[in-house]
C-alpha positions as a Markdown table, in Angstrom:
| # | Residue | x | y | z |
|---|---|---|---|---|
| 1 | Met | 127.0 | 190.7 | 109.6 |
| 2 | Glu | 129.9 | 188.9 | 108.5 |
| 3 | Lys | 129.1 | 186.7 | 105.3 |
| 4 | Trp | 131.2 | 184.1 | 104.0 |
| 5 | Asn | 133.0 | 184.6 | 100.2 |
| 6 | Leu | 135.5 | 182.8 | 98.5 |
| 7 | Ile | 138.5 | 183.9 | 96.7 |
| 8 | Ile | 140.4 | 182.1 | 94.0 |
| 9 | Asp | 143.6 | 183.3 | 92.3 |
| 10 | Val | 143.6 | 181.7 | 88.8 |
| 11 | Glu | 147.6 | 182.2 | 88.4 |
| 12 | Asn | 148.2 | 180.5 | 91.5 |
| 13 | Cys | 146.4 | 177.3 | 90.5 |
| 14 | Glu | 148.3 | 174.3 | 89.9 |
| 15 | Asn | 145.5 | 171.5 | 88.8 |
| 16 | Cys | 146.5 | 169.5 | 92.2 |
| 17 | Asn | 143.1 | 169.1 | 92.6 |
| 18 | Asn | 143.5 | 168.9 | 96.5 |
| 19 | Cys | 140.5 | 171.2 | 97.1 |
| 20 | Ala | 138.2 | 168.7 | 95.0 |
| 21 | Leu | 139.5 | 165.4 | 96.7 |
| 22 | Ala | 139.6 | 167.1 | 100.4 |
| 23 | Thr | 135.8 | 167.7 | 99.4 |
| 24 | Lys | 135.2 | 164.1 | 98.2 |
| 25 | Asp | 137.2 | 162.9 | 101.1 |
| 26 | Glu | 134.5 | 164.8 | 103.6 |
| 27 | His | 131.2 | 164.2 | 101.7 |
| 28 | Ile | 131.5 | 160.8 | 100.2 |
| 29 | Gly | 129.6 | 158.1 | 102.2 |
| 30 | Asn | 129.1 | 160.9 | 104.8 |
| 31 | Asp | 125.7 | 162.1 | 105.6 |
| 32 | Phe | 125.1 | 165.3 | 107.6 |
| 33 | Pro | 121.3 | 165.9 | 108.4 |
| 34 | Thr | 120.1 | 169.5 | 107.4 |
| 35 | Tyr | 123.3 | 170.3 | 105.3 |
| 36 | Ala | 123.8 | 167.4 | 102.9 |
| 37 | Ala | 123.1 | 163.9 | 102.2 |
| 38 | Pro | 125.8 | 161.8 | 101.3 |
| 39 | Met | 127.7 | 162.4 | 98.0 |
| 40 | Pro | 127.9 | 159.7 | 95.5 |
| 41 | Ala | 131.8 | 157.8 | 95.0 |
| 42 | Arg | 131.2 | 158.3 | 91.1 |
| 43 | Gly | 129.5 | 160.9 | 89.0 |
| 44 | His | 129.6 | 164.1 | 91.2 |
| 45 | Asp | 132.4 | 166.7 | 91.3 |
| 46 | Trp | 131.6 | 169.6 | 93.4 |
| 47 | Ile | 134.6 | 171.4 | 92.5 |
| 48 | Lys | 135.6 | 171.4 | 88.7 |
| 49 | Ile | 138.6 | 172.4 | 87.4 |
| 50 | Gly | 138.7 | 173.6 | 83.7 |
| 51 | Arg | 142.1 | 174.1 | 82.0 |
| 52 | Arg | 142.9 | 176.9 | 79.1 |
| 53 | Val | 145.9 | 176.5 | 77.2 |
| 54 | Arg | 146.6 | 179.9 | 75.3 |
| 55 | Gly | 149.3 | 180.6 | 72.8 |
| 56 | Val | 151.6 | 178.3 | 70.7 |
| 57 | Thr | 154.7 | 177.1 | 70.9 |
| 58 | Pro | 157.2 | 178.7 | 71.8 |
| 59 | Met | 154.8 | 180.9 | 74.0 |
| 60 | Val | 152.4 | 178.9 | 75.5 |
| 61 | Asp | 150.5 | 179.5 | 79.0 |
| 62 | Val | 148.0 | 177.3 | 80.7 |
| 63 | Ala | 145.4 | 178.4 | 83.1 |
| 64 | Tyr | 143.3 | 176.3 | 85.1 |
| 65 | Leu | 139.8 | 177.6 | 86.5 |
| 66 | Pro | 138.4 | 175.8 | 89.5 |
| 67 | Val | 134.5 | 176.4 | 89.6 |
| 68 | Thr | 132.1 | 175.2 | 92.0 |
| 69 | Cys | 128.6 | 176.4 | 93.8 |
| 70 | Asn | 128.9 | 180.6 | 93.6 |
| 71 | Gln | 127.1 | 180.6 | 96.8 |
| 72 | Cys | 125.0 | 183.8 | 94.9 |
| 73 | Asp | 123.1 | 186.3 | 96.2 |
| 74 | Asn | 120.5 | 186.3 | 93.7 |
| 75 | Ala | 120.6 | 182.2 | 93.2 |
| 76 | Pro | 119.0 | 181.4 | 90.3 |
| 77 | Cys | 118.3 | 177.8 | 91.9 |
| 78 | Val | 116.8 | 179.0 | 95.1 |
| 79 | Asp | 114.2 | 181.1 | 92.7 |
| 80 | Ala | 113.7 | 177.6 | 90.5 |
| 81 | Ala | 113.0 | 175.8 | 93.9 |
| 82 | Gly | 110.5 | 178.3 | 94.9 |
| 83 | Asp | 109.5 | 176.5 | 97.8 |
| 84 | Gly | 112.1 | 176.5 | 100.2 |
| 85 | Ser | 114.0 | 173.4 | 99.8 |
| 86 | Val | 116.8 | 175.4 | 98.3 |
| 87 | Phe | 117.5 | 178.3 | 100.7 |
| 88 | Lys | 120.4 | 181.1 | 101.6 |
| 89 | Arg | 121.6 | 181.3 | 104.7 |
| 90 | Ala | 122.1 | 184.8 | 106.8 |
| 91 | Asp | 125.9 | 184.2 | 106.4 |
| 92 | Gly | 125.9 | 183.9 | 102.8 |
| 93 | Ile | 125.7 | 180.1 | 102.5 |
| 94 | Val | 123.2 | 178.4 | 99.9 |
| 95 | Ile | 122.3 | 175.0 | 100.9 |
| 96 | Ile | 119.8 | 172.2 | 98.9 |
| 97 | Asp | 117.9 | 170.4 | 101.6 |
| 98 | Pro | 118.6 | 167.3 | 101.5 |
| 99 | Val | 114.8 | 166.3 | 102.3 |
| 100 | Lys | 112.8 | 169.3 | 100.9 |
| 101 | Ala | 114.4 | 168.8 | 97.4 |
| 102 | Lys | 114.2 | 165.2 | 96.8 |
| 103 | Gly | 113.0 | 164.3 | 93.3 |
| 104 | Arg | 113.5 | 168.1 | 92.0 |
| 105 | Arg | 115.7 | 167.2 | 89.2 |
| 106 | Asp | 114.4 | 170.5 | 87.5 |
| 107 | Ile | 117.0 | 172.5 | 90.1 |
| 108 | Val | 119.9 | 170.8 | 88.8 |
| 109 | Gly | 119.5 | 173.2 | 85.5 |
| 110 | Ala | 118.8 | 176.0 | 87.1 |
| 111 | Cys | 122.4 | 176.8 | 87.8 |
| 112 | Pro | 124.1 | 178.8 | 85.1 |
| 113 | Tyr | 127.6 | 177.7 | 86.3 |
| 114 | Gly | 126.7 | 174.0 | 86.0 |
| 115 | Ala | 127.5 | 173.6 | 90.0 |
| 116 | Ile | 124.5 | 171.3 | 90.7 |
| 117 | Ser | 125.0 | 167.4 | 90.2 |
| 118 | Trp | 121.9 | 164.7 | 90.4 |
| 119 | Asn | 122.4 | 161.9 | 92.4 |
| 120 | Glu | 120.5 | 159.5 | 91.0 |
| 121 | Glu | 120.4 | 157.0 | 93.7 |
| 122 | Leu | 118.7 | 159.8 | 96.2 |
| 123 | Gln | 117.2 | 161.3 | 93.6 |
| 124 | Leu | 118.7 | 164.5 | 94.7 |
| 125 | Pro | 120.2 | 167.6 | 93.7 |
| 126 | Gln | 123.6 | 168.2 | 95.1 |
| 127 | Lys | 126.6 | 170.9 | 95.3 |
| 128 | Trp | 129.1 | 172.0 | 97.6 |
| 129 | Ile | 128.1 | 173.5 | 100.7 |
| 130 | Phe | 130.8 | 175.9 | 101.8 |
| 131 | Asp | 131.6 | 173.2 | 104.6 |
| 132 | Ala | 128.6 | 174.4 | 106.4 |
| 133 | His | 128.8 | 171.9 | 109.1 |
| 134 | Leu | 132.0 | 172.3 | 109.9 |
| 135 | Leu | 132.2 | 176.0 | 109.9 |
| 136 | Asp | 129.2 | 175.5 | 112.4 |
| 137 | Asn | 131.2 | 173.7 | 114.4 |
| 138 | Gly | 133.4 | 176.1 | 115.1 |
| 139 | Trp | 136.4 | 175.5 | 111.8 |
| 140 | Lys | 137.5 | 178.8 | 110.3 |
| 141 | Glu | 137.8 | 177.4 | 106.8 |
| 142 | Pro | 136.0 | 174.7 | 104.5 |
| 143 | Arg | 138.3 | 171.9 | 103.9 |
| 144 | Ala | 138.9 | 172.9 | 100.2 |
| 145 | Thr | 140.8 | 176.0 | 101.3 |
| 146 | Gln | 142.4 | 174.4 | 104.1 |
| 147 | Ala | 143.6 | 171.3 | 101.6 |
| 148 | Cys | 144.9 | 173.8 | 98.8 |
| 149 | Ser | 148.4 | 173.5 | 98.6 |
| 150 | Thr | 149.5 | 176.8 | 96.5 |
| 151 | Gly | 147.2 | 179.2 | 98.4 |
| 152 | Cys | 144.9 | 179.9 | 95.6 |
| 153 | Met | 141.6 | 179.5 | 97.1 |
| 154 | Arg | 140.9 | 181.3 | 100.7 |
| 155 | Ala | 137.9 | 181.7 | 102.8 |
| 156 | Leu | 137.3 | 185.0 | 104.4 |
| 157 | Lys | 133.9 | 185.9 | 106.2 |
| 158 | Val | 134.0 | 190.0 | 106.3 |
| 159 | Glu | 130.8 | 192.3 | 105.8 |
| 160 | Asp | 129.4 | 193.0 | 102.5 |
| 161 | Ala | 131.5 | 196.5 | 102.3 |
| 162 | Gln | 134.6 | 195.2 | 103.3 |
| 163 | Met | 134.2 | 192.4 | 100.7 |
| 164 | Arg | 133.4 | 195.3 | 98.3 |
| 165 | Thr | 136.6 | 197.2 | 99.2 |
| 166 | Ile | 139.0 | 194.1 | 98.5 |
| 167 | Ala | 137.6 | 193.3 | 95.1 |
| 168 | Ala | 138.1 | 196.8 | 94.1 |
| 169 | Glu | 141.6 | 196.6 | 95.5 |
| 170 | Gln | 142.9 | 193.6 | 94.4 |
| 171 | Lys | 140.9 | 193.6 | 91.1 |
| 172 | Leu | 138.4 | 190.4 | 91.4 |
| 173 | Glu | 136.2 | 189.4 | 89.3 |
| 174 | Val | 133.4 | 187.0 | 89.3 |
| 175 | Leu | 132.0 | 184.4 | 86.8 |
| 176 | Lys | 129.3 | 185.6 | 83.7 |
| 177 | Pro | 128.6 | 189.0 | 85.9 |
| 178 | Ala | 126.3 | 190.1 | 83.2 |
| 179 | Leu | 123.8 | 187.5 | 85.0 |
| 180 | Gly | 123.3 | 189.3 | 87.9 |
| 181 | Thr | 123.5 | 186.6 | 90.2 |
| 182 | Arg | 125.7 | 188.4 | 92.6 |
| 183 | Pro | 128.2 | 185.6 | 93.2 |
| 184 | Arg | 130.2 | 185.2 | 96.4 |
| 185 | Val | 133.2 | 183.8 | 94.6 |
| 186 | Tyr | 135.6 | 185.6 | 93.3 |
| 187 | Tyr | 138.5 | 185.4 | 91.1 |
| 188 | Lys | 142.1 | 187.5 | 90.7 |
| 189 | Asn | 143.9 | 187.3 | 87.7 |
| 190 | Leu | 140.6 | 186.0 | 85.7 |
| 191 | His | 142.1 | 187.1 | 82.2 |
| 192 | Leu | 144.4 | 184.3 | 82.0 |
| 193 | Trp | 141.2 | 182.3 | 81.5 |
| 194 | Asn | 138.9 | 184.6 | 79.5 |
| 195 | Lys | 141.3 | 186.9 | 77.6 |
| 196 | Cys | 144.2 | 186.9 | 75.2 |
| 197 | Phe | 147.3 | 187.9 | 74.7 |
| 198 | Ile | 149.6 | 189.5 | 71.8 |
| 199 | Gly | 153.3 | 188.0 | 72.1 |
| 200 | Gly | 156.5 | 188.2 | 70.1 |
| 201 | Ser | 160.5 | 187.9 | 70.1 |
| 202 | Val | 162.4 | 190.9 | 69.0 |
| 203 | Thr | 165.9 | 190.5 | 67.8 |
| 204 | Ala | 168.1 | 193.0 | 65.5 |
| 205 | Glu | 171.3 | 192.7 | 63.9 |
| 206 | Ile | 174.0 | 194.1 | 66.0 |
| 207 | Asn | 177.7 | 194.1 | 64.6 |
| 208 | Gly | 176.8 | 192.0 | 62.2 |
| 209 | Val | 175.1 | 189.2 | 64.2 |
| 210 | Val | 171.2 | 188.6 | 65.1 |
| 211 | Glu | 170.7 | 188.9 | 68.6 |
| 212 | Cys | 167.9 | 189.2 | 70.7 |
| 213 | Val | 166.6 | 192.5 | 72.2 |
| 214 | Gly | 165.9 | 192.9 | 75.7 |
| 215 | Asp | 164.2 | 196.4 | 76.8 |
| 216 | Ala | 162.5 | 197.4 | 73.6 |
| 217 | Lys | 159.2 | 199.2 | 73.9 |
| 218 | Val | 156.0 | 197.5 | 72.7 |
| 219 | Val | 153.0 | 199.5 | 72.2 |
| 220 | Val | 149.8 | 197.6 | 71.1 |
| 221 | Leu | 146.8 | 199.5 | 69.5 |
| 222 | Lys | 143.5 | 199.1 | 68.5 |
| 223 | Asn | 141.8 | 201.9 | 66.0 |
| 224 | Asp | 144.9 | 203.8 | 66.8 |
| 225 | Lys | 144.5 | 204.0 | 70.8 |
| 226 | Pro | 147.1 | 202.3 | 72.6 |
| 227 | Ile | 145.4 | 199.7 | 74.6 |
| 228 | Gly | 148.3 | 198.0 | 76.2 |
| 229 | Asp | 152.0 | 197.6 | 76.7 |
| 230 | Ala | 155.2 | 196.2 | 77.6 |
| 231 | Lys | 159.0 | 195.8 | 77.4 |
| 232 | Thr | 160.8 | 192.9 | 76.1 |
| 233 | Asp | 162.9 | 190.8 | 78.5 |
| 234 | Phe | 166.5 | 189.3 | 78.3 |
| 235 | Phe | 165.5 | 187.2 | 75.7 |
| 236 | Gly | 163.6 | 189.7 | 73.7 |
| 237 | Asp | 160.4 | 188.6 | 74.4 |
| 238 | Phe | 157.0 | 190.2 | 75.5 |
| 239 | Lys | 153.5 | 189.6 | 75.9 |
| 240 | Val | 150.3 | 192.0 | 76.0 |
| 241 | Asp | 147.8 | 190.5 | 77.7 |
| 242 | Arg | 144.0 | 191.0 | 78.6 |
| 243 | Ile | 143.1 | 191.1 | 74.6 |
| 244 | Glu | 139.8 | 190.3 | 74.2 |
| 245 | Pro | 139.2 | 187.4 | 72.0 |
| 246 | Lys | 138.1 | 187.3 | 68.7 |
| 247 | Ser | 138.5 | 191.4 | 68.3 |
| 248 | Gly | 140.3 | 191.6 | 65.1 |
| 249 | Ser | 143.2 | 193.5 | 64.0 |
| 250 | Tyr | 145.7 | 195.4 | 66.0 |
| 251 | Lys | 148.9 | 197.2 | 65.2 |
| 252 | Val | 152.2 | 196.6 | 67.4 |
| 253 | Gln | 154.9 | 199.0 | 67.6 |
| 254 | Ile | 158.2 | 198.2 | 68.5 |
| 255 | Ser | 160.8 | 200.7 | 69.4 |
| 256 | His | 164.9 | 200.3 | 71.0 |
| 257 | Pro | 166.5 | 203.6 | 71.1 |
| 258 | Gln | 169.7 | 201.7 | 70.1 |
| 259 | His | 168.3 | 199.5 | 67.5 |
| 260 | Gly | 165.7 | 200.5 | 65.6 |
| 261 | Ser | 161.7 | 200.0 | 65.4 |
| 262 | Ala | 159.1 | 197.8 | 63.8 |
| 263 | Leu | 155.1 | 198.0 | 63.0 |
| 264 | Val | 153.3 | 194.4 | 62.4 |
| 265 | Thr | 149.7 | 193.8 | 62.5 |
| 266 | Ala | 148.3 | 191.1 | 64.9 |
| 267 | Ile | 144.8 | 189.6 | 64.0 |
| 268 | Val | 143.2 | 188.1 | 67.3 |
| 269 | Glu | 140.8 | 185.1 | 67.6 |
| 270 | Glu | 143.0 | 183.9 | 70.0 |
| 271 | Ser | 146.2 | 184.7 | 71.9 |
| 272 | Asn | 148.5 | 185.3 | 69.0 |
| 273 | Tyr | 152.1 | 184.4 | 69.1 |
| 274 | Leu | 153.7 | 187.0 | 66.1 |
| 275 | Gly | 157.1 | 184.8 | 66.0 |
| 276 | Ser | 160.5 | 186.4 | 65.7 |
| 277 | Ile | 160.2 | 190.3 | 64.7 |
| 278 | Arg | 163.5 | 192.1 | 63.3 |
| 279 | Leu | 164.0 | 195.6 | 64.3 |
| 280 | Glu | 165.7 | 198.2 | 61.7 |
| 281 | Lys | 167.2 | 201.7 | 62.3 |
């Protein structure tokens, strides 16, 4: 059968928080029996948006990562509850029963994504329910995706085989795959959050003047094996991405048929901007 999934494109998230605000607007002070008790006005963020800054001036980028309940197929919270107070619906959505789960603070710590919050007033663990109450009443998507101003967050209901095909074609990833929780929240361009880049600015002396060199070929090597490449832009800048953090030493080969070549070393702890690199004939 078809099941709900969420795709989040990290590259398009601008931290507008519309998804989080729409969720708060839907759930704060509103009781949806069998789905969710009211969300408290303060202290809960059922959709959290993290921020990561990579690089140093003048080559810096910022990524925002929305994190919420991953609606896992192997949900640790379901196992931790053990009594049906947390359950997974046939359409893939995980629900914390607002009656049966009362007093079960232990369920909060079961989520490896930090997506479950504790409602002190109601003595209840709570999380985002994918707005299942709206979907069951004919809505085509939850309010969080409806409110997304950049289209970075998309809900879709498809069969698992089709979702696997979509994930492969779009190179989607999940958070903490080694846990084996089988999340139904997928991320595009996750490398902006969990990988590093090597960048730099290439120049050469041209007719006695130092100028930027565009269209130079850049190859990054690890243990003398190419692991990434790029070409410099009009301003002589390049960026080779998807490099593992804290992965040590790399060689960067730069060449241009008219202006010469350069070989530099880059040490990657975090993203590394190598500064200005001069080509020599």
